[in-house]
N, C-alpha and C positions, 0 to 999 in steps of 0.2 A: 396437435401433436402430444404425445406422451413423453415427458422429459424427466430424466433423473440427473440431479446435480450432486456431486460428491465433493465434500469440502473438508479441509483439516481444521477449520475454525467455524464455530456456529455463527451464521450471518445474523447480525443484530444491529438495530438502529443506533444503539449507544454502546457499540462494541469496544470503542476506545482505540481502534486502529483502522486505517483507511480500507484495508481489504475486507474487514468485517462489514463495514458500512456499505461499501460498494456492492458486495454480494447480496446484502439485504435489499438494497434498492433494485438490483437486477431481478431478484426473485419476486419482489412485490409486483413488478410489471409483467414478468413471465406468467405469473399466476392468473392474470386477467385474460391471457390469450391462449394458454395451454394447460393441460393437466401436468402438475409438477410434483415430483417427489424429491425430498432432500435426505441424504445420508451424510452425517457430519460427526466428527469428533467434537467433544465439548469438555472443558475443564470445569472446576467447581464454580467459578465465577460465571461462566457462560451458562451452566446449568441453572443457576439461580435466576438468570434473565431469560430463560427459554420461553417464558410466557409471552414475551414481546413478539414472538412469531405467531401467536394465536390469531391475530386478525387476518392472516394470509390464508388463502384457500390452498393449503399445502399439506401433503402427507410427509411427516417427519420421523426419521429414525436416528437416534443419537447413540454414539459409543462414548461412554465416559473416559476421560483421560486425566491422569494425575499430573499436575504441573504446578510449579511454584512452591512457596513456603507453606508449611502446614503446622497446625497446633499440635498434631499428634506425632510423637517420636517415632511410632511405627510407620506412619506414612512418610515421614522424612527419610527414614532408613530405606524404605522401599524405593523412594524416588532416587536416592543416591545409587543404590544397587542397579536400578533400571538404567540410569544414565551411563554407568560403567559398562554394563552389558551392551548398550547401544553403541557406545564408543568402540568397544572391542569388535563388535560385528562390523562396524564401519571400516575399521583397520583391516580385519581379516578378509572381508569380502571386497575390499576396495570400492565401496559405494559411499556416496556423500553421507555425512553424519545425519543431516535432516531426513534423509530417506530412511535410515535405520531408526531414527527417532519416531517416525510415524508408521512403522510396520506394526501390524496388529492382526493376529489370527481372528480375533472377534470381528474386526472390520471386514476382513476377507470373507468370512462365513456369511456375514450380513449382506454384503454385496451379491454374493452368489445366490443366496436365498431370494432376495428381492427381485433380482433380474431374471431368475428362473420362474418366479410366480407371476410376473407382470411382463408383457411384451412392450418394451420401450422403443420409441423411435430414435431417441438421442440419449446417450449417456455422456454427460460432460463432467470431466474431472478438473477441479480447480487446483492450481499450484503444481509445480514440477515434482515436488517431493511425494505427491500422491500418485504419480504416474505408474507405479508398480501395481496398482490395483486394476489396471487395464485387463490383466489376465483373468480377473474374477467376474467380469461382465459377461453375462450369458445371453443378452439380447440388446439390440439397438446399435446404431452407428456411434462410434466412440470418438470423443473430442478431448484433447488435452488443451486446457486454457492456461497458458503460461502467464501468470500475473506479472512475473518478471523473469527474464532469462538469467538464471542464477549464476551461470558461468561469468557473466558480465559483472554481477555484484561481487563475486569472490575475487575477480581480477582487480576491482577497485579496492577492496579490502587489502589485498596483497600489496598494491602499489602505495597505499597510504599508511600502512602499518609502520610504526616507528621502531619497535624492538625487533631484533633479528628472530627471536623465538616466535612472535606473532606473525612475522612475515613468512617464516617457514611453514607454520601451521596453515595459514591461508593459501600458500602455494600448493600444499598437498591437497587441500579441499578443492581448490580451483581445478587441479588435475583430475580429481574424482568426478567433478561436475562435467568436465570436458568429455570424459568417457561416457558418463551416464546419460547426459541430457540428449545427445543425438540418437543414441540407441533406443531410449525410452520413447522419444517423439515419433520415431519411425514405426512404432507398433500401432499407432492410432489411425483411424480413418480420416480424421481432421485435426489440424493444429491451428491454434489461434493465440495471438498475443494482445497486449493492451496498447502497444506503441509500434510505430513504424521502425524506429531504430532496433527494437528487439526482434521485429520480423526479419529485418535484413541480417542481423547477426545469426539468428536461428537458421535462416536459409543458407548462410555460408557454412554453418556447422553441420547441417543435416543434408543439404542438397535438395530439400523439399521446397518446391517452387510455389505450391498452392497454400501458403500460410495466410490466414485471414487476420486482419487487425480489427479487434472488437474492443474499443476503449470504454471506460466508464462514462456514464452520463451525469449530468447535474440538473438540479431543479432550477429553473429560471426564477429570478427574483425581480421585483420592481427596480427601476433605475435608482441610483443612489440619491439620497436627499441633498439638500442645499449644503454648501461648503461648511457652514458652522457646525453641522451635525458631526463632523469628524474632529477628533482630538488631535490637533496638529503636531503635538510633540510625542505622540504615543506610537511605539513600535510593538508589533505583535509577532510572536512565533508560536506555532501549534504543531504538536506531534507527540506520538507515544515515546516518552523518554526512556523507556526500557529497551527500545530498539536501537542498535548501534548507530545507524545513520542519523537518527534524530538526536541521540545523546552527543555524538561528535559535533553536530551542527550547533546545538545549544551551548556546548562548552566553548567552541570557537567564537560564538556570538558574544558570550559573557567576557571572555578573556582578551580578545583582540579586536572585535568589530565595534561593540558598544562603547568601549572607552574612547575610541576615535570619534564616534558620533557625539558623545557627551562632552568631549573637549571643545567641540564647535558649538554645540547647543546644550548648555548646562541644564536647561529645563526639560530635556528629553527623558522619557521613561520607557521601560521595556517590560512587557508582560509575556511570560513563557507559560503556555498552557499545555499540560499533558501529564499522564500518569507515569509514575516510576522514576522520578528524578533521583539520580545517584548522589551519594555523599560528596563525590568530587564536584558535581555540578553545583550543589548547594554551597560548597566551600568557595567556589569561584564567583558565586552571585552575591558577594558581600556588599556591593554598591546598593544603598537604600532605594535607588531609582529602579532597581530590578525586582520584579515580583515573579515568583514561581508559584503558579496556581496548579491545583490538581485537575483531574478530569472534570469538565463542565458539561452538563446535559445539552445546553444550547449555545452554540458558538456564534450565532447570527449577530447578537449585539456587539460582540468583539470585532467581527469582520466589518460591521457597518460603521463603527466608531473609530477604529484604529487609523492613525495617520498614514502608516506604511506597514504592510505585511512583509516580513523578511524571512527568507528560507535559505540560509547559507549551507546547503547540502553538498557534501563532497563524496558521500558514499551512497550505496543503494542502487536500485534499478527500477524499471517499470515507470508508471505514471504516478505523480504525487496527488492524491485526492485533496490534500490541504491546499495545494496550489489552485486546483479547479474551484474549490470552495471560496477561496479568497477572491479569485478573479470574478466569479459569478456574482459576488456581492459588491463589485465595483471598487474593491480595495486596491490601492496602488501596490504593486508587487516589485520587490527587489530580490533577486535570487542568483544562483550559479547556473552554469550550463547543465549540471546534473539535475537541479531543481526544475528547470524548464523542459527537460528532456521529454519528448513524446507528445507535447501539447501543440497540436497542429495550429498554425496561423500566428503564433507569437512572433513579434519583431520589436524593433526599438520604439515603435509608437505605442506598444501595449505592455511592455515589461522592461525592467532594467536588469542587466545581467553583467556580472563580473566574476572572475575566478579568485580575486585576491581580497583580503580583509580591507585593505585601503580603498579599493574600488567599490566594494559593497558599501562601506561607510560613506564615501563621497556621494554615491547615488542617494542614500537615505537622507543625508544632510540637504542635498539639493531639493528633494521632494518635500521635506518638512518645512523648508524655507519658502517654498512656492506652492501654496495650496491649490492655485488654479491649474498649474502644470500637473500636480498630483491627481487632481480630480479628472483631468482629461486622460491621463494614463489609465486611471481606473475605468473610465467609460470605454476606452478602446479595448482593454482587457476583457471587460464584461461582454462586449460585442463579439470578440473572438470566440469565447466559450459558448455563447448563445448560438453562433453559426455552426460550430463544429462538434459540440458535446451535449446537445439537448437529448433528453432521454427518448423522445419520440424518434429522433433520427437514429440513435443507437439501437433501439429495439427493432426498427424496420430493417436495419442491416443484419441484426442477429437472426431474425426470422428468415430473411432471404438466404443467409448462410446455411441455416438448418435445412431449408428446402432444397438447396443446391446439393447438399451432402446426401440427402435422402435419395435424390434422383441421379446421383453419380454412379 
């Protein structure tokens, strides 16, 4: 098949966030089975890493995007003005801010040009905010792949917001997504999500019954080593700290959860790995037993040696790549219902779940004090991921879905 993937972020093996890594791994496998073209936005950092795509048998078109801090005053001013215009367009047109943020005439022209010059079988658009580019596709069956149903994410932001101003802002954005998401999804030939909960919510919102679940896959790794290989008192959290769900989880972990753990196990330590730690998080992590590390190229040693992986997520949606990574490395996992969401097969034998800081801390203490129980939890979690999220299984389902769409 001839497949076009359209993405808001450049898929990279060291992209620094789960969506980027997942898309790279998916493309790597699609390229061995099909002719694949990628059209993607990319900021300066992603452009500098674009060479990492060179090993893939992939035709790539990139639209540069200005984002984040810049050394140039001119660029900084341009960015501020752009954000103000995007916000104004969002308010005036009653569309979600992220949809306005990713609107680009250059991207529209590129999609029209490429899909006119090449007859694609499938055009798959990643992320809901990119759904407006459906109108630019000139060939192929179109699929919107909702990495997460954003209405659910905004609903959680609204519920958890502490200030009335933030609660009101998230409420308005939630209303915009409730209007935009069903209308956008209805324009596609196919709709897919990463998780069953997102599929059910999108079905209720749109009335579309034929929504497919295409979750991310994981690389299987050898069974965990002997018990002494794990550092019994080490807790691990991983996530892009510039993203609100991870920033909230890390702050909660430092201020309310880890102090409870350290009170029972004074020798416990916590490693937080991720790019973009805020001043508020660094101010909260004053305990010398807490280490905040930046982005690391290889997380495997950390997953293999940590006593417990803790993911106290209260916000966000979709499936958490860091959860799958921890589970596939046999690392015992403690998380919230949000953290475990969408991971088929998890139960009390393979993960520990609580909604409260006290409950999460108690689970961690129990596992740190009982390495044998922790090792068994890790083995069960690894088995669940191997049975439900191997890349071979996911790619078989993806190819079958494409073929069914082509023949519908």
